[in-house]
N, CA, C and O atoms as a CHARMM CRD file, in Angstrom:
* protein
*
  288
    1    1 MET  N    -80.72800 -90.39800 -38.34300 PROA 1      0.00000
    2    1 MET  CA   -79.60800 -90.88300 -37.56100 PROA 1      0.00000
    3    1 MET  C    -78.62100 -91.54700 -38.54100 PROA 1      0.00000
    4    1 MET  O    -77.41100 -91.35000 -38.42500 PROA 1      0.00000
    5    2 LYS  N    -79.12100 -92.31300 -39.48200 PROA 2      0.00000
    6    2 LYS  CA   -78.22700 -92.99100 -40.43100 PROA 2      0.00000
    7    2 LYS  C    -77.46200 -91.97900 -41.28200 PROA 2      0.00000
    8    2 LYS  O    -76.27800 -92.15300 -41.57000 PROA 2      0.00000
    9    3 LYS  N    -78.18100 -90.89900 -41.68500 PROA 3      0.00000
   10    3 LYS  CA   -77.56000 -89.85800 -42.49100 PROA 3      0.00000
   11    3 LYS  C    -76.45500 -89.14200 -41.70500 PROA 3      0.00000
   12    3 LYS  O    -75.40000 -88.82500 -42.25500 PROA 3      0.00000
   13    4 LEU  N    -76.70200 -88.89800 -40.44600 PROA 4      0.00000
   14    4 LEU  CA   -75.72600 -88.26200 -39.57600 PROA 4      0.00000
   15    4 LEU  C    -74.51200 -89.14800 -39.40800 PROA 4      0.00000
   16    4 LEU  O    -73.39200 -88.63900 -39.43800 PROA 4      0.00000
   17    5 LYS  N    -74.67800 -90.44800 -39.23400 PROA 5      0.00000
   18    5 LYS  CA   -73.56900 -91.39300 -39.11000 PROA 5      0.00000
   19    5 LYS  C    -72.78100 -91.42000 -40.42100 PROA 5      0.00000
   20    5 LYS  O    -71.55000 -91.42100 -40.39100 PROA 5      0.00000
   21    6 LEU  N    -73.44300 -91.44200 -41.53700 PROA 6      0.00000
   22    6 LEU  CA   -72.72100 -91.45600 -42.80900 PROA 6      0.00000
   23    6 LEU  C    -71.93100 -90.17900 -43.00700 PROA 6      0.00000
   24    6 LEU  O    -70.81000 -90.19100 -43.51400 PROA 6      0.00000
   25    7 SER  N    -72.55000 -89.05600 -42.58900 PROA 7      0.00000
   26    7 SER  CA   -71.86100 -87.76700 -42.71200 PROA 7      0.00000
   27    7 SER  C    -70.60400 -87.76100 -41.81900 PROA 7      0.00000
   28    7 SER  O    -69.54600 -87.26900 -42.21000 PROA 7      0.00000
   29    8 MET  N    -70.76000 -88.32500 -40.60700 PROA 8      0.00000
   30    8 MET  CA   -69.58900 -88.35900 -39.69000 PROA 8      0.00000
   31    8 MET  C    -68.52500 -89.26700 -40.23800 PROA 8      0.00000
   32    8 MET  O    -67.33600 -88.96500 -40.12800 PROA 8      0.00000
   33    9 GLU  N    -68.92100 -90.36600 -40.82200 PROA 9      0.00000
   34    9 GLU  CA   -67.91000 -91.26100 -41.42000 PROA 9      0.00000
   35    9 GLU  C    -67.19200 -90.57100 -42.58600 PROA 9      0.00000
   36    9 GLU  O    -65.98300 -90.72500 -42.75400 PROA 9      0.00000
   37   10 GLN  N    -67.92500 -89.82900 -43.36800 PROA 10     0.00000
   38   10 GLN  CA   -67.33700 -89.10400 -44.47500 PROA 10     0.00000
   39   10 GLN  C    -66.34900 -88.03000 -43.97500 PROA 10     0.00000
   40   10 GLN  O    -65.26900 -87.84300 -44.53500 PROA 10     0.00000
   41   11 GLN  N    -66.75500 -87.34200 -42.91200 PROA 11     0.00000
   42   11 GLN  CA   -65.87300 -86.30300 -42.30800 PROA 11     0.00000
   43   11 GLN  C    -64.58800 -86.96900 -41.77000 PROA 11     0.00000
   44   11 GLN  O    -63.48900 -86.43600 -41.92600 PROA 11     0.00000
   45   12 ASN  N    -64.75000 -88.12100 -41.14700 PROA 12     0.00000
   46   12 ASN  CA   -63.58200 -88.81500 -40.61700 PROA 12     0.00000
   47   12 ASN  C    -62.64200 -89.25100 -41.76100 PROA 12     0.00000
   48   12 ASN  O    -61.42400 -89.12600 -41.63200 PROA 12     0.00000
   49   13 LYS  N    -63.18900 -89.75600 -42.86200 PROA 13     0.00000
   50   13 LYS  CA   -62.37700 -90.15300 -43.97500 PROA 13     0.00000
   51   13 LYS  C    -61.62200 -88.96300 -44.56200 PROA 13     0.00000
   52   13 LYS  O    -60.44200 -89.06700 -44.89700 PROA 13     0.00000
   53   14 GLU  N    -62.30800 -87.84800 -44.67900 PROA 14     0.00000
   54   14 GLU  CA   -61.69300 -86.65000 -45.22600 PROA 14     0.00000
   55   14 GLU  C    -60.60500 -86.14500 -44.26100 PROA 14     0.00000
   56   14 GLU  O    -59.55600 -85.68600 -44.71200 PROA 14     0.00000
   57   15 ALA  N    -60.83200 -86.22100 -42.98100 PROA 15     0.00000
   58   15 ALA  CA   -59.81400 -85.81300 -42.02500 PROA 15     0.00000
   59   15 ALA  C    -58.59600 -86.71600 -42.07000 PROA 15     0.00000
   60   15 ALA  O    -57.46600 -86.24100 -41.95500 PROA 15     0.00000
   61   16 ILE  N    -58.81100 -87.98900 -42.23500 PROA 16     0.00000
   62   16 ILE  CA   -57.69400 -88.92900 -42.37700 PROA 16     0.00000
   63   16 ILE  C    -56.88900 -88.63800 -43.60900 PROA 16     0.00000
   64   16 ILE  O    -55.66000 -88.67800 -43.56500 PROA 16     0.00000
   65   17 ILE  N    -57.55400 -88.34100 -44.72500 PROA 17     0.00000
   66   17 ILE  CA   -56.85700 -88.02900 -45.96100 PROA 17     0.00000
   67   17 ILE  C    -56.03900 -86.75300 -45.78600 PROA 17     0.00000
   68   17 ILE  O    -54.91300 -86.67200 -46.27800 PROA 17     0.00000
   69   18 ARG  N    -56.58000 -85.76700 -45.09900 PROA 18     0.00000
   70   18 ARG  CA   -55.80500 -84.52500 -44.85300 PROA 18     0.00000
   71   18 ARG  C    -54.58200 -84.80400 -43.97800 PROA 18     0.00000
   72   18 ARG  O    -53.49300 -84.30000 -44.25300 PROA 18     0.00000
   73   19 ILE  N    -54.75700 -85.59100 -42.94700 PROA 19     0.00000
   74   19 ILE  CA   -53.65000 -85.92000 -42.04200 PROA 19     0.00000
   75   19 ILE  C    -52.55300 -86.69400 -42.80700 PROA 19     0.00000
   76   19 ILE  O    -51.36400 -86.41600 -42.64600 PROA 19     0.00000
   77   20 GLU  N    -52.96700 -87.66200 -43.63700 PROA 20     0.00000
   78   20 GLU  CA   -52.00000 -88.39400 -44.43200 PROA 20     0.00000
   79   20 GLU  C    -51.22600 -87.47800 -45.35000 PROA 20     0.00000
   80   20 GLU  O    -50.01400 -87.63700 -45.49500 PROA 20     0.00000
   81   21 GLY  N    -51.89800 -86.51500 -45.97800 PROA 21     0.00000
   82   21 GLY  CA   -51.27100 -85.54600 -46.81600 PROA 21     0.00000
   83   21 GLY  C    -50.21100 -84.71600 -46.07200 PROA 21     0.00000
   84   21 GLY  O    -49.10300 -84.48200 -46.55300 PROA 21     0.00000
   85   22 LYS  N    -50.61600 -84.29200 -44.88600 PROA 22     0.00000
   86   22 LYS  CA   -49.68000 -83.50700 -44.06700 PROA 22     0.00000
   87   22 LYS  C    -48.45300 -84.34700 -43.64200 PROA 22     0.00000
   88   22 LYS  O    -47.32200 -83.86000 -43.63400 PROA 22     0.00000
   89   23 LEU  N    -48.71200 -85.61000 -43.29400 PROA 23     0.00000
   90   23 LEU  CA   -47.58200 -86.46300 -42.94400 PROA 23     0.00000
   91   23 LEU  C    -46.64500 -86.66700 -44.07900 PROA 23     0.00000
   92   23 LEU  O    -45.43000 -86.67600 -43.88300 PROA 23     0.00000
   93   24 GLU  N    -47.18100 -86.83700 -45.29900 PROA 24     0.00000
   94   24 GLU  CA   -46.33000 -87.00300 -46.44200 PROA 24     0.00000
   95   24 GLU  C    -45.49800 -85.72000 -46.71800 PROA 24     0.00000
   96   24 GLU  O    -44.32800 -85.80200 -47.09300 PROA 24     0.00000
   97   25 LEU  N    -46.11400 -84.55900 -46.52800 PROA 25     0.00000
   98   25 LEU  CA   -45.41800 -83.29800 -46.68000 PROA 25     0.00000
   99   25 LEU  C    -44.26400 -83.18300 -45.66800 PROA 25     0.00000
  100   25 LEU  O    -43.15200 -82.77600 -46.00600 PROA 25     0.00000
  101   26 MET  N    -44.56800 -83.55400 -44.42200 PROA 26     0.00000
  102   26 MET  CA   -43.55300 -83.49400 -43.36600 PROA 26     0.00000
  103   26 MET  C    -42.39100 -84.45700 -43.69100 PROA 26     0.00000
  104   26 MET  O    -41.22800 -84.13000 -43.45900 PROA 26     0.00000
  105   27 ASP  N    -42.71400 -85.62400 -44.22000 PROA 27     0.00000
  106   27 ASP  CA   -41.70100 -86.61000 -44.55900 PROA 27     0.00000
  107   27 ASP  C    -40.78700 -86.01800 -45.67500 PROA 27     0.00000
  108   27 ASP  O    -39.56500 -86.15600 -45.62300 PROA 27     0.00000
  109   28 ASN  N    -41.40200 -85.37000 -46.66300 PROA 28     0.00000
  110   28 ASN  CA   -40.61100 -84.76900 -47.73000 PROA 28     0.00000
  111   28 ASN  C    -39.68000 -83.64700 -47.21000 PROA 28     0.00000
  112   28 ASN  O    -38.53700 -83.51400 -47.64700 PROA 28     0.00000
  113   29 LYS  N    -40.20200 -82.86000 -46.28100 PROA 29     0.00000
  114   29 LYS  CA   -39.40600 -81.80100 -45.72900 PROA 29     0.00000
  115   29 LYS  C    -38.25200 -82.34500 -44.89800 PROA 29     0.00000
  116   29 LYS  O    -37.13400 -81.83500 -44.97600 PROA 29     0.00000
  117   30 LEU  N    -38.51500 -83.36700 -44.11200 PROA 30     0.00000
  118   30 LEU  CA   -37.44200 -84.01200 -43.29500 PROA 30     0.00000
  119   30 LEU  C    -36.39500 -84.63500 -44.18200 PROA 30     0.00000
  120   30 LEU  O    -35.21000 -84.55700 -43.85900 PROA 30     0.00000
  121   31 THR  N    -36.77600 -85.25400 -45.29100 PROA 31     0.00000
  122   31 THR  CA   -35.84500 -85.80600 -46.19200 PROA 31     0.00000
  123   31 THR  C    -34.95100 -84.75400 -46.82900 PROA 31     0.00000
  124   31 THR  O    -33.74100 -84.93800 -46.96700 PROA 31     0.00000
  125   32 THR  N    -35.57400 -83.65100 -47.21200 PROA 32     0.00000
  126   32 THR  CA   -34.82000 -82.51600 -47.75900 PROA 32     0.00000
  127   32 THR  C    -33.82300 -81.99200 -46.75200 PROA 32     0.00000
  128   32 THR  O    -32.66600 -81.72600 -47.07800 PROA 32     0.00000
  129   33 LEU  N    -34.28800 -81.84600 -45.51700 PROA 33     0.00000
  130   33 LEU  CA   -33.41500 -81.34600 -44.42300 PROA 33     0.00000
  131   33 LEU  C    -32.24800 -82.28100 -44.23900 PROA 33     0.00000
  132   33 LEU  O    -31.10100 -81.84100 -44.16000 PROA 33     0.00000
  133   34 LYS  N    -32.53000 -83.57300 -44.16900 PROA 34     0.00000
  134   34 LYS  CA   -31.48300 -84.53800 -43.93100 PROA 34     0.00000
  135   34 LYS  C    -30.48300 -84.60500 -45.04300 PROA 34     0.00000
  136   34 LYS  O    -29.27700 -84.62900 -44.79600 PROA 34     0.00000
  137   35 ASP  N    -30.96500 -84.63800 -46.27800 PROA 35     0.00000
  138   35 ASP  CA   -30.08800 -84.80700 -47.41900 PROA 35     0.00000
  139   35 ASP  C    -29.36300 -83.55400 -47.85100 PROA 35     0.00000
  140   35 ASP  O    -28.24300 -83.65300 -48.35200 PROA 35     0.00000
  141   36 ASN  N    -29.93600 -82.39900 -47.68600 PROA 36     0.00000
  142   36 ASN  CA   -29.40300 -81.18100 -48.24000 PROA 36     0.00000
  143   36 ASN  C    -28.77900 -80.32000 -47.12500 PROA 36     0.00000
  144   36 ASN  O    -27.57000 -80.08800 -47.13600 PROA 36     0.00000
  145   37 HSD  N    -29.55900 -79.86200 -46.20300 PROA 37     0.00000
  146   37 HSD  CA   -29.11800 -78.89600 -45.25200 PROA 37     0.00000
  147   37 HSD  C    -28.07000 -79.42800 -44.29400 PROA 37     0.00000
  148   37 HSD  O    -27.12600 -78.71800 -43.94900 PROA 37     0.00000
  149   38 LEU  N    -28.23000 -80.69300 -43.85400 PROA 38     0.00000
  150   38 LEU  CA   -27.23100 -81.24000 -42.96700 PROA 38     0.00000
  151   38 LEU  C    -25.85600 -81.39000 -43.60000 PROA 38     0.00000
  152   38 LEU  O    -24.83000 -81.27000 -42.93000 PROA 38     0.00000
  153   39 ALA  N    -25.85100 -81.65700 -44.91000 PROA 39     0.00000
  154   39 ALA  CA   -24.59800 -81.75100 -45.62900 PROA 39     0.00000
  155   39 ALA  C    -23.89800 -80.40400 -45.68600 PROA 39     0.00000
  156   39 ALA  O    -22.67700 -80.33100 -45.55000 PROA 39     0.00000
  157   40 HSD  N    -24.66100 -79.34000 -45.88700 PROA 40     0.00000
  158   40 HSD  CA   -24.07400 -77.98900 -45.87300 PROA 40     0.00000
  159   40 HSD  C    -23.56300 -77.59800 -44.52000 PROA 40     0.00000
  160   40 HSD  O    -22.49500 -76.99700 -44.39900 PROA 40     0.00000
  161   41 ILE  N    -24.33600 -77.94200 -43.47300 PROA 41     0.00000
  162   41 ILE  CA   -23.90600 -77.62700 -42.12600 PROA 41     0.00000
  163   41 ILE  C    -22.61500 -78.39100 -41.80800 PROA 41     0.00000
  164   41 ILE  O    -21.69400 -77.81500 -41.23000 PROA 41     0.00000
  165   42 GLU  N    -22.53200 -79.65600 -42.16900 PROA 42     0.00000
  166   42 GLU  CA   -21.34100 -80.44000 -41.91700 PROA 42     0.00000
  167   42 GLU  C    -20.14000 -79.85200 -42.65600 PROA 42     0.00000
  168   42 GLU  O    -19.04500 -79.81900 -42.09400 PROA 42     0.00000
  169   43 ARG  N    -20.30000 -79.40100 -43.86200 PROA 43     0.00000
  170   43 ARG  CA   -19.21700 -78.78600 -44.61700 PROA 43     0.00000
  171   43 ARG  C    -18.73000 -77.49300 -43.95300 PROA 43     0.00000
  172   43 ARG  O    -17.53000 -77.24400 -43.84000 PROA 43     0.00000
  173   44 ASP  N    -19.68900 -76.68800 -43.52100 PROA 44     0.00000
  174   44 ASP  CA   -19.34000 -75.45200 -42.78000 PROA 44     0.00000
  175   44 ASP  C    -18.61100 -75.72700 -41.50300 PROA 44     0.00000
  176   44 ASP  O    -17.64900 -75.03200 -41.17600 PROA 44     0.00000
  177   45 MET  N    -19.04900 -76.73400 -40.76500 PROA 45     0.00000
  178   45 MET  CA   -18.38900 -77.09100 -39.50400 PROA 45     0.00000
  179   45 MET  C    -16.96800 -77.54500 -39.77700 PROA 45     0.00000
  180   45 MET  O    -16.05700 -77.20800 -39.02000 PROA 45     0.00000
  181   46 ARG  N    -16.76100 -78.30300 -40.84300 PROA 46     0.00000
  182   46 ARG  CA   -15.41900 -78.77700 -41.21200 PROA 46     0.00000
  183   46 ARG  C    -14.51600 -77.57300 -41.49800 PROA 46     0.00000
  184   46 ARG  O    -13.37000 -77.54600 -41.05000 PROA 46     0.00000
  185   47 GLN  N    -15.00900 -76.59600 -42.22400 PROA 47     0.00000
  186   47 GLN  CA   -14.27000 -75.40100 -42.53500 PROA 47     0.00000
  187   47 GLN  C    -13.91300 -74.62900 -41.27300 PROA 47     0.00000
  188   47 GLN  O    -12.77800 -74.17800 -41.12300 PROA 47     0.00000
  189   48 LEU  N    -14.86500 -74.47400 -40.37500 PROA 48     0.00000
  190   48 LEU  CA   -14.63500 -73.76600 -39.12500 PROA 48     0.00000
  191   48 LEU  C    -13.59400 -74.50800 -38.24900 PROA 48     0.00000
  192   48 LEU  O    -12.75700 -73.88300 -37.59700 PROA 48     0.00000
  193   49 ARG  N    -13.66800 -75.82800 -38.25200 PROA 49     0.00000
  194   49 ARG  CA   -12.68400 -76.61000 -37.46500 PROA 49     0.00000
  195   49 ARG  C    -11.28100 -76.37500 -38.02100 PROA 49     0.00000
  196   49 ARG  O    -10.32800 -76.22100 -37.25700 PROA 49     0.00000
  197   50 GLY  N    -11.15600 -76.34900 -39.32300 PROA 50     0.00000
  198   50 GLY  CA    -9.84000 -76.06700 -39.94600 PROA 50     0.00000
  199   50 GLY  C     -9.32800 -74.69100 -39.61200 PROA 50     0.00000
  200   50 GLY  O     -8.14100 -74.49200 -39.35700 PROA 50     0.00000
  201   51 LEU  N    -10.25100 -73.73600 -39.61800 PROA 51     0.00000
  202   51 LEU  CA    -9.84300 -72.34700 -39.27500 PROA 51     0.00000
  203   51 LEU  C     -9.40900 -72.22300 -37.82900 PROA 51     0.00000
  204   51 LEU  O     -8.44000 -71.53000 -37.52100 PROA 51     0.00000
  205   52 VAL  N    -10.13200 -72.90100 -36.93500 PROA 52     0.00000
  206   52 VAL  CA    -9.75900 -72.87900 -35.52400 PROA 52     0.00000
  207   52 VAL  C     -8.39500 -73.51100 -35.30200 PROA 52     0.00000
  208   52 VAL  O     -7.58900 -72.98800 -34.53300 PROA 52     0.00000
  209   53 TRP  N     -8.12300 -74.64300 -35.97700 PROA 53     0.00000
  210   53 TRP  CA    -6.79500 -75.25500 -35.83900 PROA 53     0.00000
  211   53 TRP  C     -5.69100 -74.31200 -36.38800 PROA 53     0.00000
  212   53 TRP  O     -4.62500 -74.19100 -35.78500 PROA 53     0.00000
  213   54 PHE  N     -5.94600 -73.67200 -37.49000 PROA 54     0.00000
  214   54 PHE  CA    -4.97200 -72.75000 -38.07200 PROA 54     0.00000
  215   54 PHE  C     -4.68400 -71.60700 -37.11200 PROA 54     0.00000
  216   54 PHE  O     -3.51900 -71.29100 -36.86700 PROA 54     0.00000
  217   55 ILE  N     -5.73100 -70.97300 -36.55800 PROA 55     0.00000
  218   55 ILE  CA    -5.52000 -69.86000 -35.65200 PROA 55     0.00000
  219   55 ILE  C     -4.81900 -70.33200 -34.36600 PROA 55     0.00000
  220   55 ILE  O     -3.91100 -69.66600 -33.86900 PROA 55     0.00000
  221   56 GLY  N     -5.24800 -71.47800 -33.83600 PROA 56     0.00000
  222   56 GLY  CA    -4.63800 -71.99000 -32.62100 PROA 56     0.00000
  223   56 GLY  C     -3.15000 -72.30100 -32.81700 PROA 56     0.00000
  224   56 GLY  O     -2.32300 -71.99000 -31.96000 PROA 56     0.00000
  225   57 THR  N     -2.82100 -72.92400 -33.96900 PROA 57     0.00000
  226   57 THR  CA    -1.41200 -73.23700 -34.23100 PROA 57     0.00000
  227   57 THR  C     -0.61300 -71.98300 -34.41800 PROA 57     0.00000
  228   57 THR  O      0.52600 -71.91300 -33.95500 PROA 57     0.00000
  229   58 THR  N     -1.16200 -70.98500 -35.07900 PROA 58     0.00000
  230   58 THR  CA    -0.45700 -69.72800 -35.27400 PROA 58     0.00000
  231   58 THR  C     -0.14500 -69.04000 -33.93800 PROA 58     0.00000
  232   58 THR  O      0.96800 -68.56600 -33.71000 PROA 58     0.00000
  233   59 VAL  N     -1.15100 -68.99900 -33.06900 PROA 59     0.00000
  234   59 VAL  CA    -0.95400 -68.37200 -31.75300 PROA 59     0.00000
  235   59 VAL  C      0.07600 -69.15800 -30.95100 PROA 59     0.00000
  236   59 VAL  O      0.91200 -68.55100 -30.28000 PROA 59     0.00000
  237   60 PHE  N      0.04300 -70.48800 -30.99900 PROA 60     0.00000
  238   60 PHE  CA     0.99100 -71.31000 -30.26300 PROA 60     0.00000
  239   60 PHE  C      2.41100 -71.06100 -30.74600 PROA 60     0.00000
  240   60 PHE  O      3.33900 -70.94700 -29.94500 PROA 60     0.00000
  241   61 ILE  N      2.57300 -70.97900 -32.05300 PROA 61     0.00000
  242   61 ILE  CA     3.93600 -70.75400 -32.62100 PROA 61     0.00000
  243   61 ILE  C      4.45200 -69.34900 -32.21400 PROA 61     0.00000
  244   61 ILE  O      5.63200 -69.17000 -31.91100 PROA 61     0.00000
  245   62 GLN  N      3.55500 -68.38900 -32.21900 PROA 62     0.00000
  246   62 GLN  CA     3.97200 -67.05000 -31.83700 PROA 62     0.00000
  247   62 GLN  C      4.34700 -67.00900 -30.36500 PROA 62     0.00000
  248   62 GLN  O      5.29500 -66.31800 -29.99300 PROA 62     0.00000
  249   63 MET  N      3.62000 -67.73900 -29.51400 PROA 63     0.00000
  250   63 MET  CA     3.99200 -67.80100 -28.09100 PROA 63     0.00000
  251   63 MET  C      5.32400 -68.44500 -27.91000 PROA 63     0.00000
  252   63 MET  O      6.14900 -67.96100 -27.13500 PROA 63     0.00000
  253   64 CYS  N      5.56700 -69.56900 -28.63200 PROA 64     0.00000
  254   64 CYS  CA     6.87400 -70.20200 -28.56100 PROA 64     0.00000
  255   64 CYS  C      7.96400 -69.28500 -29.01700 PROA 64     0.00000
  256   64 CYS  O      9.03200 -69.25100 -28.40700 PROA 64     0.00000
  257   65 TYR  N      7.73600 -68.54800 -30.05900 PROA 65     0.00000
  258   65 TYR  CA     8.74800 -67.58700 -30.57600 PROA 65     0.00000
  259   65 TYR  C      9.09200 -66.54300 -29.53300 PROA 65     0.00000
  260   65 TYR  O     10.26000 -66.23300 -29.29500 PROA 65     0.00000
  261   66 LEU  N      8.01000 -65.98700 -28.89300 PROA 66     0.00000
  262   66 LEU  CA     8.22600 -64.95900 -27.85900 PROA 66     0.00000
  263   66 LEU  C      8.96900 -65.51900 -26.66900 PROA 66     0.00000
  264   66 LEU  O      9.83400 -64.85400 -26.09900 PROA 66     0.00000
  265   67 ILE  N      8.64000 -66.72200 -26.29600 PROA 67     0.00000
  266   67 ILE  CA     9.35400 -67.32600 -25.11200 PROA 67     0.00000
  267   67 ILE  C     10.82100 -67.55900 -25.41000 PROA 67     0.00000
  268   67 ILE  O     11.70200 -67.22700 -24.61700 PROA 67     0.00000
  269   68 ILE  N     11.06300 -68.15000 -26.59900 PROA 68     0.00000
  270   68 ILE  CA    12.48200 -68.38600 -26.99700 PROA 68     0.00000
  271   68 ILE  C     13.23200 -67.10000 -27.14300 PROA 68     0.00000
  272   68 ILE  O     14.39900 -67.02700 -26.75900 PROA 68     0.00000
  273   69 ARG  N     12.61200 -66.08500 -27.68100 PROA 69     0.00000
  274   69 ARG  CA    13.25700 -64.81000 -27.88800 PROA 69     0.00000
  275   69 ARG  C     13.61700 -64.14700 -26.55600 PROA 69     0.00000
  276   69 ARG  O     14.67500 -63.52500 -26.45400 PROA 69     0.00000
  277   70 THR  N     12.76000 -64.26500 -25.52900 PROA 70     0.00000
  278   70 THR  CA    13.05500 -63.65800 -24.26300 PROA 70     0.00000
  279   70 THR  C     14.10200 -64.42500 -23.49300 PROA 70     0.00000
  280   70 THR  O     14.76600 -63.85900 -22.62500 PROA 70     0.00000
  281   71 LEU  N     14.26900 -65.71500 -23.79200 PROA 71     0.00000
  282   71 LEU  CA    15.27600 -66.53000 -23.09500 PROA 71     0.00000
  283   71 LEU  C     16.69500 -66.31200 -23.69100 PROA 71     0.00000
  284   71 LEU  O     17.70500 -66.49800 -23.01300 PROA 71     0.00000
  285   72 ILE  N     16.73000 -65.91100 -24.98200 PROA 72     0.00000
  286   72 ILE  CA    18.06100 -65.76800 -25.59300 PROA 72     0.00000
  287   72 ILE  C     18.56100 -64.38300 -25.40000 PROA 72     0.00000
  288   72 ILE  O     19.66300 -64.05700 -25.84100 PROA 72     0.00000
């Protein structure tokens, strides 16, 4: 019985060590995601926002030109 309890304690310790290792790996991956990938996504979104403003402004100016041209 004592040997079985010792074995179970050893298994529990090993399981805890594995879980801690996995948690550390997940923390590293989350840090990489936060620091690297989110910065790239933010930069891409900024570029897309600028492109949308450019296209919207161009379409608005063309509409104004057509309205003014039809009135004159």
